[in-house]
N, C-alpha and C positions, 0 to 999 in steps of 0.2 A: 502494500499501499505505499503511495505517494502523499508525502504531507506538505500542503500549500498554505505558507503565509501569505496572507490576504484572501479577501472573500467577494469583494462590490467593483473591485478597482476595475479598471480596463482590462488588463492581461489576465487577470485572475478570473474576471467572467469569462473569456475566452477560455480557458483553462479547464472550466467546470463543463465546457462543451466536449473537450476532450478527454477528460478523466473523469468520468461518472463515478467511480469507486475511489476515488481519492479523497483526503478529508481536509477541509479548507478551515482555516483558524482566521475570523476577522475580529476587530478588535473587541469587539464583547468577549471572544473566547482565549485572545492573546494580546494583551495590550503592549505594544512593541516600544511603549514609553516607559515602561517598566520591565525590562529585560531580565530582571533576577528569577524571572519564573520561567523564563523559556527553557533552559536547559532540563527542569525537571519534566515539564510538559512534554518535552521530545521523548524523554527517558521513557515516562508512561505510555507513550503512543507506541513508540520503536518502530518508525516507518521504515520503507525500503530506502526511502530517496527524499531529500527536502526541495524544495522549489521555493525560493523567496520571491514573491511578488508584490509585497508590501514595501512600501516607503513613507518617508515627508519628502513632497512632491511640490509645495508650495514655494516656488523659486524667490518671490519677492519676500511673501513672508518669512521665509527662513532666514532674511537678512537680521529680522527683530527676535526669532526664536531658535538661535543656533545651537543653543543648548538641546532642546527638545528636539530640532532635527538631529543632533549629533546621537541621543539616545535610541532614536528611532534608525538611523541610517548607518550607524557604526557599532554601537553597544549591542542592539540586538542582533546584528548579524554576526559578531563575535561571539554571541551566546551560543548563535545555532550552529557555528562552524565548531565550537568546542564538544557539543551536543553528537553533530556529524562525525566527529574526529574518534568520540570515545565508543561510536556504534560502529563506526568503520563502513558509514554509508555515503553517497554522492550527496552534494550540495550545489544547487544552481542559482546563482544571484544574479540578479538584474541590476546594470548600472546604467552611466549615463555618458555622453559626451561632455557633458559639462565638467569633467576631471580636467579636461584640456584648455588652454586660454585662448584657442579660436585664432591663432595667430597665422600666417601664409594662406595660401590657396591649394594647398596639398593635402589629399586626406592623411589623416594620423593614424601610423601603424600601432599595434597594441602596444608596442615596446616605446612609444614617444613619449617624451618627457610631459608628465603631468605639472600642470600650474592653474588649478581651478581659478575662476575670477570671483567668486563669491560664495557665500555659506554653502549653499544648496551643494555645488560642486564639493566643496571643502569636507563636507560631512559623509559624501557619497564614496570620496575616496578614500577617506578613513575607513571605511567598512571594506572595500576591496582590501586594502592592507592587513586588516584583522585579519579576514579569511584565508588569504593566502597565506598567513604566516603559522595558522591554526590547522585547516582542514586541507588534506594532504588531496583527498580528492574532490576537487571543487571545480566549479568552472563559473567564471565571471564573464556574463555577457553584456557588454556595452552597446547601448543602442540610442536611437535618437527619435525627436519629432513624433510621437506616438499617436496613432488615432484609432478610432474605432466608433460603432454604432453606440456605445456606452461611455456614461460619464462626461466628463467635460474635456474637450478638446478641439484644436485647430479647426477640425473640416466641421463641428457641430455649429461651433460659433459662425463661421464664413455662412452655414446655412440659416443659421437664426437673423443674422444681419441682411441678408438678402432677401429677406420678406418685406422689410422696409426701406432699404436703402437700393439706389441704382449705382452709385459711385464708392468707392472706398480706396483709402490710402494704407498701404499694404509695405512694410519694410521688405526692402528688394538687395540690402546688403550684407544679409545672414543668408548661407549658403548651408544646406544639409541633406540627410536622405529622411522623407517621411516614412514611416515604418509602420504597417498595420500590426496591431495588437493581436491579431489572429497569428500570425507569422510568428511574433515572438514566443507566443503560446505554443505552438508546434516546434518550435526550435528549443525550447526548453524540455519538453516531453522527450525530443529526439536525444537531445545531449545528457539528459538525466539518463535515459535508458543506455547511452553509450558509455557513460562512468560505470554503470552497474557492471556493466560485463569487459570493460577494459578501462582501468583507473588512469592508465597512462595517457588517456585524451585529457587529463584535466589543464586548465589554462585559463589563458583569456582570450575571451574571442568579440570580435565587434561585427555588429549584426543591423544595418540599417537599409532601408529601400533604395532602389535603384531607379533612375539616374538621379543622382543630386541637384538639388534647384533650389531656387530662394522662396521664400515665404510670398512672394507677390505672385510667381509663377506657379507655385503650389494653389494658391487661390484661385489663379486663373482658370487651370485644370478643373479646380471643383465645381466651378461656376459652369464651365462648358458640359462637361458630364452631367448637370444637374439641371442644365438649360435654362439658369438664371441669369438675365441679362443684366451683369453688373459690369461695370468697368472698374479696372482696379490702376491706380496710380502708385508708381515707383516713390518710395521715398527711404533716405536713409535711417539707421538707427538713431543717430542723434535728433532726428524730428519726433521721435515715440521713446522718451525717457521713461524708466523703469527703477525701482529701488535696486535692483540686482542687474548687475551688467552679464549681458548675454555674448556667448562667443559669435564673431562673425563666422568662422570657419567651422561649421560641424560637420565636414567632411570623415568619414570614417573610411580606413583601408579595412575590407573585409575579407582579404585572401585567408586570412586565418580559418575561416569558414571550412575551405576545403580539408582541413584535417578531420573534421565532423561530416563530412558529406551534405554541407549546406549550402546554398546560393543565395545572392541578397534577392529579397521579395519584389516584385514590379510594384512598385506604390500606386501607378494609374490603376493595373488591376484592382487593388485593395481599395482605392478610391468608390472602382465601379460595384465593387461587393458591398462595401459600407453603406452606397446610395441605396442599393436593392435592399438591403437590411432594414433601412430606415423607411422605405417606401416611396423613396423620392427619384420620379422620372422626369426625362427631359420632355 
């Protein structure tokens, strides 16, 4: 049995469809802001593998709540890693492109120097370091720009705004790979299975949608597929200030995926799939 931390988030919701026999622990069952209970919980359940799909993801709010974000994004995964190591089971942990500073225009390889720009990235990087130091059979899956029919995400925000707006200004100097949550969930399941059979597959992987695109062009494709007559004006990040700095370059070098038999997902196909699930037609 696989144990999943997370219950209602985008990836956790997709995991439910793929793992009907898994155990899902949401905040009511496992409060990650109180990580001391995690080792005992895992020891009682004794799963065959752990997937951590839970995180503190409020990027701007993390600037004010870094201590809380650190508990959820670093201390809790550390406890998961300790439990996984003691039971000798695989741990798959989802991380983020925010561990990099977004400099340059080339995709970041898995071994690139990390330099988070803000609290969210710092806490996620701390979680990566804790897991890698403790759990020998772990996979850290860095991803970016997650979207799905569930929860709050850029695609759903664009659809909502298109109901009342025919023109939007969207940041065009941030570039990355939009990634369907369904593809992330499928990757987590596959990697967990591979680690059970071959622990040597452990490591850090980059997994993002292809091709890389700006937020503005991502929005244009959403509106095109949804049949929404919304014009998009490109603006620089400087014209849309936020409490937390965003990386301009979120491109991830995903060549590491070949080691686990995965390819980058086609995000345009993911948009079509998401719109269909939402009942949106052109």
